[in-house]
C-alpha positions, 0 to 999 in steps of 0.5 A: 500500500502506497502512502501519498501526501495530498495538498488541500486547498488550505495548504495543510498536508493530509495523508491518503492511503491509495492501494495500487491497482493490479496490472495484468500482463500476458507473455507473449503479448502476440501469438501467430500461427503460420500456415494452418491448414483447414481442419488442422489444430495447432496449440500454444500457451501464454502466461498471465502475470500481475505486475501491479497491486493486489487483485481479487478476481482473475477473468479471461475470455474464451472466444470459442470460435476458431480459437479455444481456451482448453486448459489453465493451471498455475505456472508452478505447482508449489506457488501460493497464488493463482498467478502466474497462470499458464493458459493453453489454447488451440486454433483450428484452420478454417479456410484456404488462403485466409488469415484470421485475427482474434484476441483474448481479454484478460482482467484482474478485477477491472484492469484489462489487457489482451492477447492478440492471436492471428493465423497467417495462411500465405504459402498454402492455397487450395490445390483443388479450385484449379482442378475443379475449374479445369474439369468444369471448363472441359465438361461445359465445353464438351456439352456445348460442343456436343450440342452444337454438333447435334443441331 
């Protein structure tokens, strides 16, 4: 607990006790997954720490979209406090050639930070569209060609 001196209007010094607020920090602050194929699941983890004052409640969001929080546990089994806390996540690839961005909010009481998560799917592309386009073109061409010959 910090002790601050506050100057009042009548120039008297008054002592005021101010509790520092908690300050949540996530390590690392960003997680990137590269080239996650559709249906593929990749895993990572991050750590929640408090570098501020005391807290009463820990809260973090679970987007439950292409990313899911799957478990959490104290970083060290013998630590007295809940923090630092390791949080494990999974991401699932959704579409070819698309990148996604999401964040997980972390709160200690009302103080908030966030973890930024993204997938980068730049090197892989769906091998099937060109094949399907080729087959569709040839199939359509054959139908048109045959129908022209029939007339």
